[in-house]
C-alpha positions as CSV (number, residue, x, y, z in Angstrom):
1,M,11.1,89.9,44.6
2,Y,14.5,90.3,42.8
3,K,15.7,87.5,45.1
4,N,13.0,85.2,44.1
5,K,14.0,86.2,40.4
6,D,17.5,85.2,41.4
7,F,16.5,82.2,43.0
8,I,14.4,81.0,39.5
9,S,17.2,81.6,37.2
10,I,19.7,79.7,39.8
11,N,17.3,76.9,39.2
12,I,17.5,77.3,35.7
13,I,20.9,77.2,35.1
14,K,21.7,74.1,37.7
15,C,18.9,72.2,35.2
16,V,20.7,72.7,31.9
17,C,23.6,72.3,33.2
18,T,23.0,68.6,34.5
19,F,21.5,68.1,30.9
20,L,24.7,69.2,29.3
21,I,26.5,67.5,31.3
22,I,24.7,63.6,30.6
23,S,25.0,64.7,26.8
24,I,28.4,65.6,27.2
25,L,29.3,61.9,28.8
26,I,27.3,60.3,26.1
27,I,28.8,61.7,23.2
28,S,32.4,61.1,24.9
29,Q,31.6,57.8,24.9
30,I,30.5,57.5,21.4
31,G,33.4,59.5,20.5
32,S,36.0,57.4,22.4
33,K,34.6,54.4,20.6
34,A,35.2,55.8,16.7
35,F,38.9,56.7,18.2
36,A,38.9,53.1,19.2
37,N,38.0,51.5,15.5
38,M,40.4,54.2,13.9
39,I,42.6,53.0,11.1
40,L,45.9,54.3,9.8
41,W,47.9,53.8,6.2
42,D,51.6,53.6,5.7
43,Q,52.5,54.1,2.1
44,L,56.2,53.2,3.6
45,D,55.0,49.5,4.3
46,T,53.4,48.8,0.5
47,I,55.1,46.8,-2.0
48,E,53.1,46.5,-5.7
49,T,53.5,45.1,-8.9
50,I,52.1,46.3,-12.1
51,S,50.9,44.1,-14.5
52,G,53.6,42.7,-16.6
53,A,56.2,43.6,-15.1
54,S,58.0,39.8,-15.4
55,K,56.8,39.9,-19.4
56,I,58.6,43.4,-20.3
57,N,61.3,42.5,-22.7
58,L,64.1,44.6,-21.7
59,G,67.1,42.3,-23.1
60,I,68.6,42.0,-19.2
61,Q,71.6,39.4,-19.6
62,S,72.2,39.0,-15.9
63,E,70.5,36.1,-13.6
64,A,67.7,38.3,-11.5
65,A,66.8,41.9,-12.3
66,I,64.3,43.9,-10.6
67,L,63.1,47.5,-10.9
68,M,61.9,49.3,-8.1
69,E,60.2,53.1,-7.9
70,E,60.9,54.0,-4.1
71,T,58.8,56.4,-2.9
72,T,55.5,54.1,-3.7
73,G,57.7,51.0,-3.6
74,T,55.9,49.7,-7.3
75,I,57.8,46.6,-9.1
76,L,58.0,47.8,-12.6
77,Y,60.5,45.3,-14.1
78,S,60.9,41.5,-12.5
79,K,63.2,39.3,-14.2
80,N,64.0,35.7,-11.1
81,E,63.2,38.2,-8.4
82,H,63.0,35.4,-5.7
83,A,65.8,33.6,-7.3
84,K,68.1,33.0,-3.7
85,L,71.7,33.8,-5.3
86,R,75.3,35.1,-3.5
87,P,74.7,39.0,-2.8
88,A,78.5,39.2,-2.3
89,S,79.7,42.8,-1.5
90,V,75.6,44.2,-1.8
91,T,75.4,42.7,1.9
92,K,77.1,45.6,3.1
93,V,73.6,47.1,2.1
94,M,71.9,45.6,5.3
95,T,75.0,46.3,6.8
96,L,74.9,50.1,5.7
97,L,71.0,50.0,7.2
98,L,72.1,49.2,10.6
99,I,74.9,51.3,10.6
100,M,72.7,54.4,10.1
101,E,69.9,53.2,12.1
102,A,72.5,53.2,14.8
103,I,73.5,56.9,14.1
104,E,70.3,58.3,14.4
105,D,68.9,56.5,17.2
106,G,72.2,58.3,19.3
107,R,73.9,54.8,19.9
108,I,76.8,56.0,17.9
109,D,77.7,58.9,16.4
110,L,79.7,60.4,13.0
111,N,83.1,61.3,15.0
112,D,83.2,58.4,17.1
113,P,86.9,56.9,17.1
114,V,86.3,53.3,15.9
115,S,89.4,50.9,16.0
116,C,90.5,47.8,13.9
117,S,91.2,44.2,15.6
118,E,93.1,41.4,14.2
119,R,89.6,39.6,12.9
120,A,89.0,43.2,11.1
121,R,92.3,43.5,9.4
122,K,93.0,39.3,8.5
123,M,89.6,40.2,6.0
124,G,91.3,40.5,2.7
125,G,89.0,40.9,-0.5
126,S,88.3,44.7,-1.1
127,Q,90.1,47.1,1.9
128,I,91.5,49.7,2.9
129,W,94.4,47.6,5.0
130,L,93.4,48.7,8.3
131,N,95.3,47.9,11.3
132,E,95.3,47.6,15.0
133,T,97.3,50.8,16.1
134,E,95.0,53.2,13.8
135,K,91.6,54.2,14.9
136,L,89.3,55.7,12.0
137,T,86.0,57.9,12.8
138,V,82.4,56.3,12.1
139,H,82.5,58.5,9.2
140,E,85.5,57.5,7.5
141,M,84.4,53.7,8.0
142,L,81.3,54.9,6.4
143,K,83.3,56.6,3.2
144,A,85.3,53.4,2.6
145,I,82.9,51.3,2.4
146,C,80.6,52.9,0.8
147,V,83.3,54.0,-2.1
148,V,85.8,51.0,-2.4
149,S,83.6,48.5,-0.1
150,A,86.4,48.1,2.3
151,N,85.7,44.6,4.0
152,D,88.2,45.5,7.1
153,C,85.6,48.8,7.7
154,T,83.0,46.4,7.2
155,V,83.9,43.8,10.2
156,A,85.3,47.2,12.5
157,M,82.1,48.6,12.4
158,A,80.1,45.6,13.0
159,E,82.6,45.0,16.3
160,F,82.2,48.6,17.8
161,I,77.9,48.5,17.2
162,S,77.5,44.8,18.5
163,G,80.4,43.8,20.1
164,S,81.1,40.8,17.8
165,E,80.6,40.6,14.0
166,E,78.4,37.1,14.9
167,A,76.2,39.5,17.3
168,F,75.6,41.5,14.4
169,V,75.0,39.6,11.4
170,Q,72.1,38.5,14.3
171,L,71.1,41.6,14.3
172,M,71.2,41.9,10.3
173,N,69.0,38.8,10.1
174,D,66.3,40.2,12.6
175,K,65.9,43.1,10.6
176,A,65.7,41.3,7.1
177,K,62.9,39.1,9.2
178,S,61.1,42.3,10.1
179,L,61.2,43.6,6.7
180,G,59.4,41.0,5.0
181,M,63.1,39.5,3.2
182,N,62.2,35.8,3.2
183,D,64.8,34.8,0.8
184,T,67.6,36.1,2.6
185,T,70.2,34.6,5.1
186,F,73.1,36.2,6.2
187,K,76.2,34.6,7.6
188,N,78.7,37.4,7.7
189,S,78.7,41.6,7.8
190,H,80.7,41.6,4.3
191,G,79.7,39.5,1.4
192,I,82.3,37.3,1.1
193,D,80.9,33.7,-0.2
194,E,80.1,31.2,2.9
195,D,77.4,28.4,1.7
196,G,74.0,29.4,2.4
197,H,74.7,33.3,2.5
198,V,71.8,34.0,0.3
199,T,69.0,37.1,-0.7
200,S,67.6,37.7,-4.1
201,A,67.0,40.9,-6.3
202,Y,63.5,41.3,-4.5
203,D,64.9,41.4,-1.2
204,I,67.9,43.5,-2.0
205,A,65.9,46.1,-3.2
206,I,63.4,46.0,-0.3
207,M,66.6,46.5,1.6
208,S,67.7,49.4,-0.5
209,R,64.5,51.1,-0.2
210,E,64.8,51.0,3.6
211,L,68.1,52.1,3.3
212,S,67.7,55.1,0.8
213,Y,64.0,56.7,1.4
214,K,64.6,56.2,5.7
215,H,67.9,57.6,5.6
216,P,68.6,59.6,2.8
217,K,72.0,61.0,4.2
218,I,73.5,57.7,2.7
219,H,74.0,59.0,-0.3
220,E,76.4,61.7,0.8
221,Y,78.9,58.6,0.5
222,T,77.3,56.4,-2.2
223,K,77.6,59.5,-4.4
224,I,81.2,60.2,-4.1
225,W,83.2,59.6,-7.5
226,M,86.9,60.1,-5.8
227,D,88.0,60.9,-2.1
228,T,91.3,59.9,-0.3
229,L,91.7,58.9,3.7
230,R,94.2,59.4,6.0
231,D,95.0,62.7,4.8
232,G,95.5,62.4,1.2
233,K,97.9,58.7,1.8
234,S,94.9,56.6,0.7
235,E,93.0,57.0,-2.4
236,L,89.1,56.0,-3.1
237,V,87.6,55.5,-6.6
238,N,84.1,54.3,-6.4
239,T,83.2,51.2,-7.5
240,N,79.9,51.8,-8.8
241,K,80.8,53.7,-12.3
242,L,77.1,54.8,-12.8
243,I,78.2,57.3,-10.1
244,R,80.1,58.8,-12.8
245,F,78.9,57.8,-16.0
246,Y,74.8,57.8,-15.5
247,S,73.3,61.2,-15.1
248,G,71.1,61.1,-12.0
249,A,72.5,58.0,-10.1
250,T,72.9,58.1,-6.4
251,G,74.8,54.7,-5.3
252,L,74.2,52.8,-4.5
253,K,76.2,49.3,-4.1
254,T,78.2,47.3,-6.0
255,G,79.4,43.1,-5.0
256,S,81.0,40.2,-7.0
257,T,82.9,37.7,-6.2
258,S,84.1,34.3,-8.6
259,L,80.6,32.3,-7.3
260,A,78.4,35.7,-7.1
261,L,79.7,36.8,-10.2
262,Y,78.0,40.5,-10.8
263,N,75.9,42.2,-9.1
264,L,74.6,45.7,-8.1
265,T,72.3,48.3,-6.5
266,A,72.0,51.3,-8.2
267,T,69.7,54.4,-7.8
268,A,69.2,57.2,-9.1
269,T,66.7,60.2,-9.4
270,R,65.1,62.0,-12.3
271,N,62.1,64.5,-12.0
272,D,61.8,63.8,-8.5
273,M,61.4,60.2,-9.1
274,N,64.0,57.8,-7.1
275,L,64.3,54.7,-9.1
276,I,66.0,51.2,-8.2
277,A,67.6,48.9,-10.3
278,V,69.1,45.3,-8.7
279,I,71.2,43.1,-11.1
280,M,72.3,39.7,-9.5
281,K,74.5,37.0,-11.5
282,G,75.6,39.3,-14.2
283,P,78.1,37.3,-16.6
284,T,80.6,40.4,-16.9
285,S,81.0,43.6,-14.5
286,Q,79.8,45.8,-17.4
287,Q,77.1,43.5,-18.6
288,R,75.8,44.4,-15.1
289,F,76.2,48.5,-15.7
290,D,74.5,47.8,-18.7
291,D,71.3,46.1,-17.5
292,A,71.4,48.5,-14.9
293,K,71.1,51.0,-17.4
294,A,68.5,49.4,-19.0
295,L,66.1,49.2,-16.6
296,L,66.7,52.9,-14.9
297,D,66.2,54.1,-18.5
298,Y,63.1,52.4,-19.4
299,G,61.6,53.5,-15.8
300,F,62.1,57.2,-16.6
301,A,61.2,57.1,-19.9
302,N,57.7,55.4,-19.1
303,Y,56.9,56.7,-15.5
304,A,56.6,60.0,-13.5
305,S,56.3,59.9,-9.6
306,A,53.3,63.0,-8.9
307,N,53.4,64.3,-5.3
308,V,49.7,64.7,-5.0
309,S,49.6,65.6,-1.0
310,R,52.0,67.7,1.1
311,K,52.1,66.7,4.8
312,G,50.4,68.9,7.1
313,E,48.4,70.4,3.9
314,V,45.3,72.0,5.2
315,V,42.2,70.6,3.9
316,Q,39.9,72.9,4.9
317,S,38.8,74.0,8.4
318,I,35.9,73.1,10.2
319,E,33.3,74.3,13.1
320,I,33.8,71.6,16.3
321,P,30.3,71.4,17.9
322,K,30.7,71.3,22.0
323,S,34.6,72.0,22.3
324,K,36.5,74.5,24.0
325,Q,38.5,75.9,20.8
326,G,36.0,75.8,18.2
327,K,37.1,75.1,15.1
328,T,40.2,73.2,13.7
329,D,41.8,72.9,10.2
330,L,42.2,69.6,9.0
331,I,45.6,68.2,7.7
332,I,46.9,65.8,5.0
333,E,49.0,62.8,7.5
334,N,51.8,62.3,5.1
335,D,53.3,63.6,2.4
336,Y,51.7,61.4,-1.0
337,N,53.4,60.3,-4.1
338,V,51.4,58.5,-6.9
339,L,53.4,56.5,-9.7
340,V,52.0,56.8,-12.9
341,N,52.3,56.8,-17.0
342,K,54.4,59.8,-18.0
343,A,51.1,61.0,-20.2
344,D,49.0,60.9,-16.8
345,K,50.9,62.5,-15.0
346,D,49.1,66.1,-14.2
347,K,45.3,64.1,-14.4
348,V,45.4,63.0,-10.7
349,E,42.1,64.3,-9.5
350,K,41.5,64.2,-5.1
351,E,38.2,62.9,-3.3
352,I,38.2,64.4,0.2
353,L,35.5,62.2,2.2
354,I,35.3,63.9,6.0
355,D,33.9,61.8,8.5
356,E,30.2,63.3,9.9
357,N,29.7,63.7,13.1
358,I,33.1,64.9,13.7
359,T,33.1,66.2,17.5
360,A,35.1,67.1,20.6
361,P,37.6,65.4,22.0
362,L,39.8,65.3,18.9
363,E,44.1,64.3,19.6
364,Y,46.5,66.1,17.2
365,L,46.9,63.7,14.5
366,Q,43.3,61.4,15.0
367,K,42.0,60.3,11.3
368,V,39.0,62.4,10.3
369,G,38.5,61.7,6.8
370,T,40.1,60.1,3.8
371,I,41.7,61.5,0.6
372,N,41.5,59.2,-2.4
373,Y,43.8,59.8,-5.7
374,K,41.9,58.9,-9.0
375,L,42.7,58.0,-12.4
376,N,39.8,57.9,-15.4
377,G,37.8,57.5,-12.1
378,E,39.9,54.7,-10.2
379,I,41.3,55.1,-7.0
380,I,44.7,54.7,-7.6
381,G,45.7,55.4,-3.9
382,Q,45.1,56.5,-0.4
383,G,45.7,58.5,2.8
384,N,44.5,59.8,5.6
385,I,43.4,63.4,6.4
386,V,43.5,64.4,10.5
387,S,42.9,67.2,12.9
388,G,45.2,69.6,12.9
389,S,45.2,70.0,16.9
390,K,44.2,68.8,19.5
391,V,40.7,69.7,20.6
392,E,39.4,69.5,23.9
393,E,35.9,69.3,25.0
394,K,33.5,71.3,27.2
395,R,33.5,70.6,30.6
396,W,30.5,71.7,33.0
397,D,32.1,73.9,34.1
398,D,33.2,75.6,30.8
399,F,29.1,75.8,30.2
400,F,28.1,76.8,33.4
401,N,30.7,79.8,33.0
402,E,29.6,80.6,29.1
403,V,26.0,80.9,31.0
404,M,26.7,82.8,34.0
405,G,28.1,84.9,31.5
406,V,25.5,85.5,29.3
407,F,23.6,85.5,32.7
408,F,25.0,88.7,34.3
409,K,25.9,90.5,31.1
410,S,21.8,90.7,30.4
411,K,22.2,92.0,33.7
412,R,24.0,94.8,33.4
């Protein structure tokens, strides 16, 4: 009698397991299609311009200018921002960007010794008088480029990374193209006047943002006011006077020649907001600094950057049907900032939208919802909500083991 009961029970279990396996296969196909249609969002790729940015009268005397909030990429002011002009040593922003990428990729190290070629020694213009018999470290080279705009160090680093300055300039142009710098053509790594070597205030803002936002360690060099090299024998004083005289200044690069006149890309931080002010073809050195200060003052006086979400912040925990883990946390994918008028900083609201019928399997950081940031009922920003862990789908043997566990527990 007991054998008949066991036989019937085992057959029932087999039928149930077969049904579950078929159901799981169907669900997994639906889930994979949903995952294939996932859309990701990247704040750094976004460049927006506020309405009327080109009509604001700030009394800017320079030929071209732009003011950008770094985190969101929002343009707050613009004047002739796409005019193709000579950048002079502001060119070195791209050189510094490629150097920092090489460091972070592990291709070069701050302690690597760098030689000086005859070509680098003969560059002229701003320099620290390198010669072929000495070597400076990458760290020292960076200091010289950022603080005194040393052309000899710039060429030495270009040759160190790419083998020749010509090959390095090709990397500069490739990077410019990838960043969408459509007004830019580089002919050298340093910015000494050369026909066809041009860029715009807009493009300078783009590469300045890329350098400052993705490689913040560069500010350890660009914030230096005074320093020395060669055991104190070579004194360095920053060409960017804002570092000493403007509160919150963090960089970034000056440039001037007889043809380019006076250029500057200035970065500054106050109250967790980072601004980038670009000035091109200022009539005098002092005017470029005055114009940059006017732009920065305007930005800090009228706008605020609100950090509305932190990367990894838990939105909620949910049960995941047919999963081994049972539940998972749903988290914010990235840090997110919104730029608002100062008076509206504390008025930003969040709207959380979780996808319906979330089922296993889920990959770690798979998109499962959206978070909207609203001001006065209007969406001013959007981010992704993702799975905080990998969630595995139950297999037929998992279900079988569960059923068998319940069965044998009931027999006790």
